[in-house]
C-alpha positions, 0 to 999 in steps of 0.5 A: 500500500502506498500513501505517498502524495508527494508530487502533487503541486496543489496546496491541498495535496500537502495538507492531505499528505500530512493527514495520511502520515501514519505510523508503521503500525497503522500502515500495517493495519490499513494494508491488511484491511485493503488486502482483505477487501481486494481479495473479496473483490477478485473472488466476487468478480469471478462469481459475478461473471459465472453466475449473475442469475440473482444479482438483479434481485439482490440489487433491488433489495439493496437499493431499498435498504440503502435508501432507508438506511441513509434517510434514517441516519438523517432523521427519517423514521420510515421503515424499509417496508414502508419505503418499498411500498412508497417506491411502488406507488410513487408515480401515483402519489403526491409527496406531501410529507418531508420524509417521503420527499427525501426518500424518493429523492435519494432513490432517484439519485441512486438509480441514476448512479447505478445506471449511468456511473460510467458517464458521471465524472467527479466534476462540480456540475455533476455533483450539483446535479446529483444534489439537485436530484436528491432534493428534487421533491423537497419544497423547502429546499428549492432555493438552494438545491444544486448550489453551494451554501450561503449560510454557515452550517454544522454537522449534526447527528439526528437521533430517533427520539428527535434529539440532535447533537453538534458533531463539528463546525464546517467550512465557511460559505465564502471558502466553500467554492475554492475548497470543493474545487481543490478536493475534486481536482485532488481526487481526480488527480490521485485516481489518475496517477494511481499512486494511492490505493483507490479505497484510501482516495475514496475514504479521504474524499468522503472525509474532506467532503463531510468536513467542507459540508458544501451544501445547506442540506443533504450533505450526509446523504450526498456523501453516501451517494458519491461513495457508491459512485466512486466505489463502483467506478474504481471497480468495487461494483459489488457495493450495488448488491448490498447496502453500504448505507445499512452498514453505516446505519448499524454503526452510526455512533462509530461513524460520528466518532471517527469523523470527530476524531479528525475534525477536532484538529481540523486545519491544524498540524495535528489533524489525522484521518487514520481513525476515519480510514480504519472505520471506512475500511472496516465498514467495507469488510462488514459489507463483504461479509454481509454480501457473501452471507446474503448471496449464499443464502439467497442462491440457496433459497432460489435453488431449493424452492419450487415456484409454489414455495417461492410464492408462499415465502414471498407472500409471508415476507410481504405480510410479515405475519399471516395465517394459512387462510390468507395464504390459501386465498392468495393461491386459489388453485392450490389445496390446503394440504399442499400449502401445509406441506410447503409451510412445513418445508419452509419451517424445517429449512428455517426460512419462516417462523411459526407461533401460536397453536390451533386456529391461532397459528401464525407464520412470520417472515425472518429478517433476511438483511 
């Protein structure tokens, strides 16, 4: 692993070089994490070419999870199930609630990235456009979407109970344009020169972007969208099949703590981002473990179940909790005995859960995240 940034002439290069000047122990730790991620990347690419039958469905599931997790990090309270239903009805729904506006905006921007990542350069115009998409449906954000901030802002952690906590102060508005230009130039130059591992570049970009906090609102969500864009562009295409945002949501406190570790010394000689990069790479490891487990389980389910069993499992999953009578009504051409046999198979395989007794028996979906 090479973290040397000497050779870049811009002032930001010197600043980032100092932030990446870690001791040998940290270099070794980061190197091991990078090797582990890249080993998975190689094995996944082989699998992807060999067997792509389930990837489309995996990506659909990951997309809903990503939208939900990234939105909840910023205070949205909708569940993945509610978000899935909303996205199916969005064409006929008028988005009056703030949560719904944010969810659909994130979904639209993510879809553009997943479908057109080859054509989206890391330049100011495209970053502005993605920000505009993100806030497209938000009536209160019309005045500033796609434009750098005009008023000072802070990074604030939002919690489910409605409380907030200031994490750190960000770049002042009059400095934002210049700092963003420098960051975009540094990132593109670093990617082109290939002197720094691409994951270190991406992790550094995300830290600097969040430190600048260039927009009045939507910075956290946009940083996660740009993370997905850059990772896919750098060959880590597996991130589209499992939710990186869900990993961040499950480690939300660590996420803010890692940012604060560097931010407390922002713009001083003491500023280091080793804890942030460690956290970022550990999240990538979490991602690979989850994807491997999910793909194995998913492919096993698809191989073992016949069409009727898959229909029953899909029905139970959509309802979360249901009774055999409801399943019968959804499958009028199948006998009760046949459905009972299928339910027994699904139970024995651990794919569903049964509670109650007699007429009170209910079947529940298991969490397959």
